[in-house]
N, C-alpha and C positions, 0 to 999 in steps of 0.2 A: 866422797866424805856424808857430802847432804843427799848425794844419791841412796845412797846406801841406807842411812836414816829414814828418809820416807817411806824406803821398800818393807824396814820392818814392820812402820808403822800400820800403813796400809795393809799388813799379812796378819798386823796384830799380836806380833809374836818380838816385839822388839826387848832385847837383855840387855842391860847395865848395873857394870860389877861397880859399887860404890868405895869407894877407898876414904873418904869424907874431908869435910872443909875442914879440917883440924888438925893435916896429917903429912905433918909437910918431910915426914924420912925417907930421902929416896929410895932407899933400900927396901922399904915395906910400899912403897907405892907402888914400884916399878915389878916387888916381885907378882902382883895383884893385878899390873897391866900385862904381864906377860903368862901368867895366867890365862886372861880373861883373855885373850891370843889364841893361846894355846885350843882351850877347853871351846870356844867358838862362841861367843857372847859377841851382841852390836856396838856394844862402847863401854866406854873406861870412864867415869867422873872422879876426878882429883881437883886441889886443894887449887885454886884460883891463883896460882904460883906460876910466874912465867919460865921460870928454869925448871921445873917441875912438869909441867902443860910440857915443854921442848923434847926435855927426857921422855915423858910416856910415850911424845908423838914420834922420837927414832927409835923406843924402844918396839912397838905397833903402830906401823903405819897405816894396817888396815882398820881401823877401832874410829868411830866415832869418838870423839874428844870431847867428852863436858868439859867444864871448869864449876866450879863450883863460892860463892859467895854470899855477904849481903851487905858489901861494901860494890855501889856501881862504878866507883874510877877503878878498884879491884879488881875486880871482875872483867870490866873493859878496855883491860893492861893485857888480860890471859893470855890472850893469842889464841884462844880455844875453838872447837867449830862450833860448839852451843856453850852459852852463856847460860848456868844456874842462878837462878838469886832462891837458895832452900839449903836444904839439906841441913835444918835449923838444929842437933840435938845438939852442937858446942853452946849453942844459947840456949837449951833447956839446961843442960850440965850447969853453967852459968847462974841461973836462976830470971833465968830474963826470957821473953815472950814475943815474937814479935806483933806488932797488931795488925790488920787491914789496914790501915792510912800507912804503913811503914811500904808495907808489902809495896801496895799498890806507887804509891811515890818512886821506891827503888827499882819500878818496872818502869814506870815515864820514865825516868830519867834514861836508866838503858836502850830502853826505845827510841830514843832521842836521839843517843849516840850510836849508835851500830843504825841505823836508814835502814833497817831492813837488809841488810849486807851478813851480817851473821843473829841464826837463831836465837830467839830467849824462852828459856824453859823457865817455870817460877813454879817452885812449890808452895799450893796453899796450907796457909798453918792447921795441923790439926788440932790443934788447942783451942781456936777458935770454935765456939756452937757451931754443927750446923748449915743453920740457916746463914748465917753470917761468912761459911766459906762457899756457901752458891753463890752469895751477893758479890766475894769479893772474885770466883773465878771469873763469873758473868762482867765483871768491871776490868781484870784483865784483859778478860778477851778484846774488848772496847779498847782498851790502850795499849793494845798493837802487840802483846806475847803470843809465841808459835805456840807451845804446849805448856801444859800444869803436869805437875806433878802434886799426886795425892798421900796423903799420911795419912796414922790411925794414933796421933798422941792426942787426945780427948782432958788428958789426964796424969796423974805421974805413974809411969810406969812399973808395974807389981815382977814381980823378978821372976822365977822358975819359967814351967812349962805352963799353967794355969793366966799368966802375965804377954807372955809371947801370944796364946790365943785368943786374950782380950783386945791386942794393939790389933792383931789383924781381923780381929769384927769390926773395930772402929775403921779402919782403912776402909775394909772392903763396905762397908756404910757412906760415910761420907763421897769416896768414889762412885759408888751408883745415881748417886746425890746428886753429885756433878753432873755427870756423865749425860744426867738427865736437861741440866742448863746450858752445855754448851757443847758447840762442836769441836773445840779443839782436840789434836788429842792428846788422853791422860796415859802414864806413868805411874803404875800404884806402888810407891817402898814404906814398907813396913811390916817386918816379919815374915817377909816372903822368903818360902824354899819350894826345893822341885816339888815338893806335897803339894803346898794350896796354892801354885801358881795360878793352877785353870782358874779358881773361888777368883784369880784377881781381874784376868780377862771376860770371868762370866758377870762380874758388876760392872763389868762398861772400862775396863782402860784396854791401852794401845798395847802395855806393852810394862813391864816392870823394873824397879832397882833393885840388885841384893847386896844388903851390905853386911850385914851381921851373921846371918850363914854363913857367907864363906870366910870373914875374918876366925869364926869358929871353925872350920872345917881344919882338918889332920891332912887333909889331902887338896891342896888350893885348885889346880888342876883340873881332879876328878868333882868335884864340888860342881864348878861354872860347867862339864858338862854335863851334869845331872840338871840343871837349872835349863840347861840346853833344850835338853831331849825332854823333859816337860813339854817347855815352848814348840817342841819343831811337832810332838804328836798333835800338841792340843789343836795347833795350826790347820791339821788335815779338818778337823769337821769344828771349828769354831766361824759361821758368819762374820762379812763385815757391821760393825754398825752404821745404818744408815745417819747422816748428818744433820 
């Protein structure tokens, strides 16, 4: 599994389908997992519940399995291939915003528990000022994180097309700023769809995390294939970034 992760990141074409850290309905999660495998995604990101992780692995053993949580103990007990501190949408909906200090503390605790045996991915909160995001990214790299995820939520997200565009622009700007400051692989998650995925890679990301576009799709496997095709086409003409 880790070989597949590294290969996709090296090709700058990682595609992670995101279920969400607060989605625990097995039917809903497994529907996404099966569509991700059928449509050609590299990875799937599910809530850090051991039973859910085991069910996802059984349903699609070829996918790299990320599990997301903000509780280090819960995350480390999930049994996933990659442990992700992030996907903060549930916190934002509850009116909570993780601080840089919290995220760094969570990361240090997970890294200490895993001792390099399991890759650790950390989302840099997009509601932090951009300079603070860069500082945090550098601190996370020093703390032993293996890869970072960027997002674009610098403030409350407006609904509709305009809100989606603004959200993506912030994610692109955050990614470009962090790319210039760290050598870790980056995944951009925030408003990504087949049309704008190339912009994520151009901004410095090594892959994308896609959630909302898939959840709103009428034909989920077809939607996964659309993203996969966009990234596969892009990979043919996108050079690797020097770290």
